Structures are given as structure tokens and as C-alpha cells.
C-alpha positions in Angstrom: 42.4 -0.5 5.0 42.7 2.2 7.8 40.6 1.6 10.8 38.3 4.2 12.3 40.4 4.2 15.4 43.5 5.1 13.5 41.6 7.9 11.8 40.3 9.1 15.1 43.8 9.1 16.5 45.1 11.2 13.6 42.2 13.8 13.8 42.7 14.0 17.6 46.5 14.7 17.2 45.7 17.3 14.5 43.2 19.0 16.8 45.5 18.9 19.8 48.8 19.5 18.1 50.3 17.1 20.6 50.4 13.3 20.8 50.4 13.5 24.7 47.2 15.7 24.7 45.5 13.6 22.0 46.2 10.4 24.0 44.7 11.9 27.1 41.6 13.1 25.1 41.1 9.6 23.8 41.8 7.9 27.1 44.7 6.0 25.5 48.3 5.5 26.4 50.9 7.3 24.2 52.4 4.1 22.9 48.9 2.9 21.9 48.2 6.0 20.0 51.6 6.0 18.4 51.1 2.5 17.3 47.8 3.5 15.6 49.4 6.4 13.8 52.4 4.2 12.6 50.0 1.6 11.2 48.1 4.4 9.3 51.3 5.8 7.9 52.5 2.3 6.7 49.0 2.0 5.0 49.4 5.3 3.2 53.1 4.9 2.6 54.3 8.3 3.8 54.6 10.2 7.1 51.5 12.1 8.2 53.0 14.2 11.1 56.1 16.1 11.5 57.6 15.8 15.1 58.6 19.2 16.4 60.5 20.0 19.6 57.2 20.8 21.2 54.2 19.0 19.6 53.6 17.9 16.0 52.2 19.3 12.8 50.8 17.7 9.7 52.9 16.9 6.7 51.7 17.7 3.2 50.4 14.2 3.1 48.8 14.7 6.4 47.0 17.8 5.3 45.9 15.9 2.1 44.1 13.2 4.0 42.7 15.3 6.9 39.5 16.4 5.2 38.6 12.8 4.2 39.6 11.5 7.7 37.2 14.0 9.3 34.4 13.2 6.7 34.9 9.4 7.3 34.5 9.8 11.1 31.4 12.1 10.7 29.8 9.5 8.3 30.5 6.8 10.9 29.0 8.9 13.6 25.9 9.6 11.5 25.6 5.9 10.7 25.6 4.9 14.4 23.0 7.6 15.1 20.8 6.5 12.3 21.0 2.9 13.4 20.2 3.8 17.1 17.2 5.9 15.9 16.0 3.0 13.7 16.4 0.6 16.7 14.2 3.0 18.7 11.6 3.2 15.9 12.3 6.8 15.3 14.0 6.7 11.8 14.9 4.4 8.9 13.0 3.0 6.0 10.4 0.3 5.9 9.1 -1.3 2.6 5.5 -2.5 2.6 3.6 -4.6 0.2 -0.2 -4.5 0.5 -3.3 -6.0 -1.2 -4.8 -3.3 -3.3 -8.2 -3.5 -1.6 -6.5 -2.8 1.8 -4.3 0.1 1.1 -6.8 2.9 1.8 -9.0 1.3 4.4 -6.5 -0.6 6.5 -3.1 0.7 5.8 -3.7 4.4 5.3 -4.8 5.2 9.0 -1.8 3.4 10.4 0.5 5.4 7.9 -1.1 8.6 8.9 -0.4 7.9 12.6 3.3 7.0 11.8 3.7 10.1 9.8 2.6 12.2 12.8 4.7 10.2 15.3 7.8 9.5 13.3 8.1 11.8 10.3 11.8 10.7 9.7 10.7 7.2 8.8 10.6 6.6 5.1 7.7 4.3 4.1 7.6 2.7 0.6 4.4 1.0 -0.4 3.8 -1.4 -3.3 0.5 -3.0 -4.1 -0.4 -6.5 -5.3 -3.5 -8.3 -6.4 -2.9 -11.7 -4.8 -1.8 -13.1 -1.5 0.9 -15.3 -3.2 2.3 -12.2 -4.9 2.6 -10.5 -1.4 4.4 -13.6 -0.1 6.8 -13.4 -3.1 7.6 -9.9 -2.4 8.8 -10.9 1.1 10.7 -14.0 0.0 12.5 -12.0 -2.8 13.5 -9.3 -0.4 11.5 -6.6 -2.1 9.4 -5.9 1.0 9.9 -6.0 4.8 6.3 -6.5 5.7 3.2 -7.6 3.6 -0.5 -7.0 4.4 -3.2 -9.1 2.8 -5.0 -12.4 2.9 -3.3 -15.5 4.0 -1.1 -17.0 1.2 -1.6 -20.5 0.1 2.0 -21.3 1.0 3.8 -19.4 3.7 6.2 -20.8 6.4 7.6 -17.5 7.7 6.5 -15.4 10.6 3.0 -13.8 10.4 0.5 -11.9 12.7 -3.3 -12.1 12.4 -5.0 -8.8 11.8 -8.5 -10.2 11.8 -11.4 -11.6 9.7 -12.9 -9.8 6.7 -16.3 -10.5 5.4 -17.2 -10.9 1.7 -20.5 -9.4 0.7 -22.6 -9.3 -2.4 -23.0 -5.9 -4.0 -26.0 -5.4 -6.3 -28.1 -2.5 -7.7 -30.8 -1.3 -5.4 -33.5 -2.2 -8.0 -32.2 -5.8 -8.5 -34.9 -8.5 -7.9 -32.5 -10.2 -5.4 -32.5 -7.1 -3.3 -35.6 -8.4 -1.6 -33.5 -11.2 0.0 -32.0 -10.7 3.4 -29.0 -12.9 2.3 -27.7 -14.4 -0.8 -26.4 -17.9 -1.3 -24.2 -19.0 -4.2 -27.3 -20.8 -5.5 -28.9 -17.4 -5.8 -26.0 -16.3 -8.0 -26.5 -19.1 -10.5 -26.9 -17.8 -14.0 -26.7 -14.2 -12.7 -24.3 -11.8 -14.6 -21.3 -11.4 -12.2 -18.8 -8.5 -12.1 -15.9 -10.7 -11.7 -12.1 -10.3 -11.3 -9.2 -10.5 -13.6 -7.5 -13.8 -13.4 -4.3 -12.4 -11.9 -6.4 -11.1 -8.9 -6.5 -13.8 -6.3 -10.2 -13.1 -5.6 -11.1 -14.6 -9.1 -9.8 -18.1 -8.3 -11.0 -18.1 -4.7 -14.7 -17.1 -5.6 -14.7 -19.6 -8.4 -13.6 -22.3 -6.1 -16.1 -21.4 -3.4 -18.9 -21.3 -6.0 -17.8 -24.8 -7.2 -18.0 -26.2 -3.8 -21.7 -25.2 -3.9 -22.2 -26.7 -7.3 -22.4 -23.3 -9.0 -20.4 -21.9 -11.9 -20.3 -18.1 -11.9 -21.1 -16.2 -15.0 -18.7 -13.3 -15.6 -20.2 -10.4 -17.5 -16.9 -8.5 -17.2 -13.7 -8.6 -15.2 -11.8 -6.0 -13.3 -8.5 -5.9 -11.2 -10.0 -3.7 -8.6 -12.4 -4.8 -5.9 -13.6 -1.1 -5.4 -14.3 -0.9 -9.1 -16.2 -4.2 -9.0 -18.5 -2.7 -6.4 -19.1 0.6 -8.4 -19.8 -1.4 -11.5 -22.3 -3.6 -9.7 -24.0 -0.5 -8.2 -24.3 0.9 -11.7 -26.4 -2.1 -12.7 -24.0 -4.2 -14.6 -24.3 -7.2 -12.5 -23.5 -8.6 -8.9 -20.1 -8.4 -7.4 -18.6 -10.2 -4.5 -16.5 -7.7 -2.6 -14.4 -7.7 0.5 -15.9 -5.1 2.9 -12.5 -3.3 3.2 -12.8 -2.4 -0.5 -16.2 -0.8 -0.1 -16.7 3.0 -0.1 -19.4 4.3 2.1 -20.7 6.3 -0.9 -21.5 3.1 -2.9 -25.2 3.5 -3.9 -26.0 -0.2 -3.8 -27.5 -3.0 -1.7 -25.0 -5.0 0.3 -26.0 -8.6 1.3 -24.5 -11.1 3.6 -23.7 -14.4 2.0 -25.3 -17.6 3.3 -23.3 -19.4 4.4 -21.1 -16.5 5.4 -17.7 -16.1 3.6 -14.7 -14.6 5.3 -11.0 -14.5 4.9 -8.0 -14.0 7.3 -6.0 -10.8 6.9 -2.4 -11.1 8.0 0.9 -9.4 8.3 3.7 -11.3 6.7 7.0 -10.4 8.5 10.1 -10.6 6.4 12.4 -9.7 9.4 10.5 -10.4 12.7 13.5 -9.1 14.8 13.5 -5.7 13.0 12.1 -3.1 15.4 10.2 -1.1 12.6 8.7 -4.3 11.2 7.6 -5.4 14.8 6.2 -2.0 15.6 4.3 -1.6 12.3 2.8 -5.1 12.6 1.8 -4.4 16.2 0.0 -1.2 15.2 -1.8 -3.0 12.3 -3.0 -5.9 14.5 -4.1 -3.5 17.3 -6.2 -1.6 14.8 -7.7 -4.7 13.3 -10.0 -5.0 10.3 -12.0 -1.7 9.9 -15.8 -1.9 9.7 -17.5 1.2 8.4 -20.7 2.1 10.3 -22.7 3.0 7.2 -21.8 -0.4 5.7 -22.6 -2.1 8.9 -26.1 -0.5 8.9 -26.8 -1.6 5.3 -25.9 -5.1 6.1 -28.0 -5.4 9.3 
């Protein structure tokens, strides 16, 4: 297989029309350049240059390979430039996996800042409904970085974004709206807008309720935390919802749980040494878990 150096020598000779001048331009000795050309001719199986009394000119074979030789060198130059730009965090592609409830509230502001600062970086986002699914996306090589709750099993690199509170969402006219806080015992026998079993919140909330001697009573199930909040606000039951999934427009009462319930939000790093992954994780952790002022006011 021809080397880039051999192709570079060929193109330099074709441009200069002289082996002597080409060697000087490439800061090589004439014997070293001639050796590269001879190796290239052996690889192709035919002479590429015709030696003249003064200088050289391409043979028909030399003319046939000239365009591809130039294209190969240009592609190599572009590759090196793209790699250097990616190393500086100015270009490249990053594949993100994100918990569905976090895409808008946590991920979107960072993506917006990246779009303004580095428009040449391509960002691909895939959503998942469980922390373990996020971990699998990293382990399988489908994602470079995942954003969500701490998985049950993860031995790779990670960075803590912050703690997210879980709150109860209920209609404003619900009898429990008079309570400052709600315990799991308050939720006993209450209709619950619960989560589909492939959403990690379903198993977690069932486990937490069981720890307090309570079995939740699902009246319906949804895959989306934002939808659960809206259904609860519409009077269909009580929903337990991560605060990042709440819209400021939800016309509902929001109650702290007693005892409080939180979860860690983390970045899972598939390639910790990758400059884009490091920079994106740094921006996420610097931003932290968002808390919307209107929601804060309702909870106080």
C-alpha cells in the first residue's frame, strides 16, 4: 500500500517538474525522494515519471494516478485538521443518551450554549426511561456520555451533577392539598398516576413505598414523568414526579415528601479521556440540577 510520504513526493515532483526542486521543497535529500518514488513505482508496477535532460514529466500512468494522489493527500490533511479541531473542542461528533425527564430541563440549556459556541460540533441525542438502559448505551458503544440517575450497576467513570428532589403532584382541590408535606402513608389507598414498568421510576417508587409498609395503587401508567404530572393536575390521581420533569405551567399542588426523597443525577462517561466528553460533562456539572423559581415557590 502506498504511503502518504510517497504520494507527497510524487505530487511535489509533478508540481516542480524537477526531482531536485521537489526534494528541496520537502526538505529531503534527492536519494531519499528517489527512493520513495521507486517504491511507489514498484507498488503500481509501472514508471510514473519520464526523466528528461532537464527535469521530469509524468508518464501516462503518472497522469492516471495524479488526481487520486492529490485527493488522498487532501483527505489526509482534512482528517488531521478535523482531529485537531475535535481535540480543541471545536468540531467533531458527540453521542448523548439522556433520561427522558431531563432532556428539556437539564440538557437543552447546555446544548443551546454549545450550539452558539461550537456550531461545527454534531450532537446526537437518544432518550431512555431507565438508568440501567443509559448505562447499557455506554457499555454497548452507542453513546459517549449518558445523563440520568445513578444506575444500579456502573463501574465506569462518572461525574455528579447534583441531587434531584421527588415531589407529589396532586389536583388543587384534593383533600391532601391541606397538608404541608405528604408521607407514603398518606398515599395508602390513594389512586396513583404511576409509571410503565419499563420506566425505572416505577420500580424505585414501589420499593420506597414498600420500605414504609405501603403498596401504591396505580390508577393508570405512563412512560413520561411530565405526562404523569399533567394527569395528576387534571384530577386523575396523585403522581410522584422528579422536579426536573415539571413544567412551570402545571396547575397543581406540589408537595414535599416526608421523609424527603431525592436521587443523584450523574454523567456516565464512556470515554473519559475524550476532550468533547470531558468538556460536555464539565458544562453539565457546572450547571447543576435546575430548580425553577415558580416551582420552588409552590413547594415552600
